[in-house]
Steps between C-alpha positions, in 0.01 A plus 500: 500500500180567321295206390152444365297202623195347343263288722224276373226324670491142410244356726292574817539205736268636769731359771848541625797367308761299701768421242591588143727318241612600156741362229269214388555308171250732347633843592171676502368280776557534878379313808310648787422339840185628669375499859245224428800245461470484120740591224399670183693567174431820306609613162620869484417539136142369492442592862306182541512201736706216361468240766384456859684258721382371847645247742647696796302515838702793631628839365774464227790738589768386240500417127814372331524459120746257323754656286320357188188666609297170467475404874414685813505424883247663722562484872272534800569442870389133479577378133689573189371409154662462161300624203535441120446835347426359151200305617452682851465163656660401842794253459609445857410592846741540801325441829675529832414471878304798627745532792783570259366733236645630176699809476566510128542276197652641182694401186880550488575727205616334172454148635241227573560504874222594741597638843264444786554703830302402805431680816736276705797628298525184294573553125460234233589483133275304252531401135215679319415196259521212737463683839774294646692662786836601385650627819428677839703791647635430834364700815657835570746543790332555841715801556320689230171307473213697368159404360509559118224715368635645170721351231672609190718305238742625251441487120733207466346311796819459695438721813198494714454803733255446807392734772235540751419685842872581563772722361700200376499385132591144406669433173487133373702347223251269329772329303700409809177464709653696795479838669797707400431852641301677773451876458386714795301805421511826716351466844205730409387208260286267703335299221528449131181514292616441144819376319577529133813498290570798264566346148787613292552442132887449545511270808387172309224450749721499815333809651710678747254769623224391735211737585385460871169655612502539866228578757562863505380526142847574357634268217885469520696373205818314619783336308518139649865461406654833643209552755471865406191721478446610148172709530174485671141616422220598719510684833348499841234746391413323179571143562479223232236230551604265217743524211586324157790533270470488126646185314795694359567689828434855358202607716376436857119526562407559845164524668527755778314479850296794395354319211714675220694298241873625437711400202882538557766503237788276616749683271410835657523373854844363442617825345393689819761319701784755527753265677489147640334500834666329795388151579136493613492123575717280687629155387443264779660193332635435155497123473724336232316303240555174676299261726452693822418371841265682727795578741695679239240792470622739764381848531797725363365851484754721315528875593282736292313814546127511453407778273164699531263449204557734208265795488177428322428658167230723675778656725718551202226690322450715802874571514485621145188712552640681809858537344458872429380562849806342652735726298356809671607655823253515783544690815327247726720175470277321738228474231722282286458128530758233451343365169524843333145645556433833669212566726454854403476423131257203585278752693506743209397213262234389747341841525493539124343164427330422826649157522789283400512281193347163563798325345766667720269550813655217697852594424425858601341388821812290593716794437290745697464264809878399458446125558792307613387164360636293797443159353678321796314684773168449328573134442578464861154660599321282235680171629345558849150393325156616548457699821238344745310833488422442122438141479134545486512822273265345248212476738517868568602624159354244237705555184419319191853461358701248697820650366417848626393348838829326536704810419297699744561254763870490438536887489299543827696219657828659403380830640394339824838316537672847427314666772268345762239767491389408153373166624239694705425775247139436384520734205838368355337277242288791369808729494724244314243350265521748216881474489483122515250497211736732304826319582371138532753381254782648700466446881832671588400832347150461647634449850751802473244750358250412795798531745608835349131625509471390870817665601450839315134554428368313815702700745359515850228264417577245755552725807143457623492126401262323505283817456511703181779768477318786683797737437487447121124535492542823704733634235231420223232663714691815548585533138128444415391762753733766350388433131126402545349583826144452371574134412673434839195650678268272300698201617503631865115556487446146382743343747736405212876469631818483308489120575217492244587747223880474511608169645317265251679683208843474683480138613402381140722758340204611284478151330121475585394838358722519185543280186827339408594774246392769742693337785811472299476866397464609866800295619715626217457844679526351844826332449634800328411740789577527870318264758251772584366468164289201580331686801419802279346253259246398762412864554472579132280191440260634764504854372445387132202285622346766721185530294379135549641501856291805604202310369559211723326490854530136604811327625437203282500727199845644606641145553377389161647822323844419651518138417371511134593663184346837426474703188805724574773620254835385650680770303306771672584327827865508419484876410338571826767316682768705347304805586461397859877423510580858399221684700511330833669696772815353645375457861240260386673348199561129543853572366591668842416166677616237251856392418652510157517200267724223618576206280548147599861403578694261299594158610264492800175656557490773762337413856140630526395571848300827479210349698430454886712197549344429830164475358613259207701304738207474740280385227754267372550355849122489550465324176789265581332439845163442323669260259676318792173471681346369196771247442471399882124476468532300177752267659276459814209442285684240305613339826143500619385363169765227524400409846128511409586265202687260734225509758251426212715234368526332855130539553439334166743210568321461844164491354614253231643279778179508687300426197729216426453354847119542472511314172698214651253470790209500269670259282559271801131520591408418157711205481333360832156558372588324170625195693162490688323534187697221345407277783138581446544453139609144540179404664299687254684325219403158641136603515540647153632172364201312625272774344710475178428113480136546542496776243687278253242217543211760439693645205519160337124454529436856372740445206312178391167684523633795309640277229163320440333850504752621254440217262126560501546865444724433197256263351212757538721771335581289208121429439426863524790584255339230255158656529649850444694381194175359346313805554774711343509275193121534462525873539770535239301278258202720547696811443666360184138417350391848586806653337448281191123604483604865537763470235245348256251777569777763434586340167125501396476864592808580291355308222183711509713803513682394193171429319369849586824659379484295167154626448611858580786466251271371227263782562790755476616311189157532318485857593846570372413310166188712460710819535747365257223420245357838546832664438537277187155621379613855553812447314311335214266803496785738504662305211180512301474874546860536387423274192190705424696817503776344298240397243349848508836656459602269202163480329581783260872414414599256223410142491856417576457677831190299590693174428783617721252591769343166483846336531577727788163428661537126454854528654358694796212243536754215503708669765186572701399132465845403608481719808147361584645150460785589732245627756298182463804280552586707809155438641513133405832478696345672792198267491731197476685629812169540679417154391828372616454671841144343522668166432759564765232582762299189396808293537568651838147389608618132441734526796243561776525160628775591740485198727556238215743701255696707766850447357382470141309835527807683602705364211232565244444860636876561445475358145191722427692820627783407266272442226312832546845689540592344151174599355550845639842519334338380160224756533759780555678375195167498302422857631837622381447338161161680473654825608766459232229407236300806600785729474577353143125543419534877600801564312332342189179703555708821547695419170173446335360819618812697413505348143134591458548861620803529266297357219208743563720793513673411183166469333375831615823664386477316179159639426584872565657574142178396323282735712694825437264796435536868496410718791145425603295781362152347530325268736537189262879511515494558867273199562745280308763549767295342775571124424865542549447647854253224588748245380762639737241476780425149427873406508543656835197318638627170370831557667342587839268207464791272436698634785199457735463148391858426564488647854178325585652157390825571699290595813290191463797282462679646804186447703460144394885436570466630847189310572677181401796575708285592803300178472819284464657664808185454701480141394864442590454645849181301567669162386802574706274569818310186439809290465642638828167433683494145349863448603408593852175299531672147477717587792190581699325189404796290568540645850 
């Protein structure tokens, strides 16, 4: 089935995601629970964050959305919270005891019921709107009691499936509120990791097919009514980590343990079923839909045969690929495997490509090694637990991954339980680690691969235990001596034995000197050939590395070389191995001393005793003896410690008793001393009473004398206080007189300052008047010159022109007189203002008598200030009126000048027809043209003089206006300052 998938990155959360939920009210939104205990809502269209919800204090592992998509329940280990997805606000919160814990809280499909499942197997149903408890399911029967971990509900909300760490499935009828069926999965199923019903469009929500994901990574789909296996997905090699089914039941999405995402078509999986398989599961009890007592649930296991899981898709692909090979006839039938593969053809494929395809490598290895997959035997070995020899494995081999460490411990423990020698083999973790890392998700295959490797490729390794296999190393040395004597001689010269250049490679199976890809490529060839291939690989590795080895002279360099990765082509090493396999003589060839490949037996693993049993038994006995001695020593030490504790306790009790007796004795002595002291105190009390009476008499006399002395002292203090008050009054009167005198002097000084300012202003006014008079004279002179020019220009024209000029001159003189009158009026106003200011200053001098007219002075000053401000406003009004008059005068003068220029021009043009003459032919006619030119010059001079006069008047008026405004502003500021000072002075005088 070909398909095309499109993936879009919505958001980078920068942390792990713990739960997802879709099908919200807004279909483009979905919820994400993050590792920081928060829940975020994203939009797949805008790819933006919609909301951020907080409230949990632990990781959220489940999100359930209501059928309407408007509500959601988020569940953590300690609380469950109900959220409104329209406002993203929390509506309710479910808190429980920490000792109980929440397993899961979710909505029932197509209803308003919330189902809460706790870790103590209690299940409650709640109403979504009111959160009122509707009912509680009874406890499951003790005969099949399991701790529920996973749950699933049909689409109609009638059946609840629950499972846990067991191969039993419980089916509850939520309508009848009782357990109606218990289904037992195969024995190989030890735990159930996930449950989900497969939706069907034609079952009206009463789903009949239940998907069960087990601990082995296989998801089995079972009909809950007929208890038949329909199909399964996943395999032991490619296990499923988690799975989800589409809402319409068409597709199944599974996340595999290797990190890939597989999408399965349910329709295709159903079509691949050729015939109905025999029952996979067993019905333990089929309870009628009635009220059932706990005694009625009896284990009734019906007969049924457990079928092996169907072949994975990978195996089916392999079968299709190798189908042509199986149809051929081969002479050697021993090379054919039970699953259809042929060893000869695999070797040809290997020599052609150098390695097997990565996708089918594990399948080919399992076929080459003929692994029996003894689940029961391996389970028995694993059930024995961690071997004592590997309890502290992490201290010797610190592995970062906890999962990898646990798998390594279990594999080594299974090997140790299989054969006792492996508990004392120091290099077994190094030998098994690369296979454990490769098969960490399938421990059975890992164990059988390592066991097959030990039986076949590690032959005779344990004959000299606990020493390295001298016989195997001698074989390697003989082959190296035959093919490269120079290199062997170099080793001998530097005291390098086969335990240094061969044994490190064998005990780590080349995992230290090769990368993962190189190691897999090498073992593709190792598992495809005879057991001697591994020994030849050691020789080939040394021969291919002869150049750097011949340059090594120190033992440390050799040790480093054979324990670290080197720049070596593994393909060249493999080619050299094949050459050595073909060219090595038979007398020294390892094949002559090694047995052929023997696979593990089915059902039970073979007995492995190819080692000196007496040495292992002796070491085991010695180790047991040492352990017993240690236990005896620990028991004796514990007994000694207990006895020492009892002795210390007894000693402490004795010391406490002695201390108590000593305290009692001291207390008795103290009481006796107290009695003697009391008798002495009675006598002293009598003497003390007599002394007290005498002291009282003396005290009375002293009190009388003290009273008299106190009265005298009080009288003296009162007299001193009266004298101090009199001095204070006199000092304040003197200070007040000095302040009054100082204030009067200040006022006189201010008066003098005002007088000087007044004279200065008068002087400036006189100077300004002179400047104005000078300007007026200059204007008059300019006007006279203009009049003379006009008279000169109009002297020759007609009499009517003279009359008109006289009228014009008269009008100009009248205008000039009016302008001069306006200037005089302005000067008079300015003088009046100065006079008024002088009057104000003179009036201010009348208020110098501060002591007599203190309050009246302040009132009058305020009145004067108001009057000055009113005068100032009037002056501003007068100045504006003058400014308006001056502008009117300027307009009238401008009109006068314009009319005069117009008149002169008309007159000049009017005279031109009467002075027409022919072209000047002599000097008399030429001279007659001069008057007209002079007339034009006179007119231009008159216009320029008129413009100059107007400009001068305007400049003079602006200057005068600015002087007036500046003087008024200064006067205003000065009067305001004086008023403030006078307002402050009365307060000082009053004080």
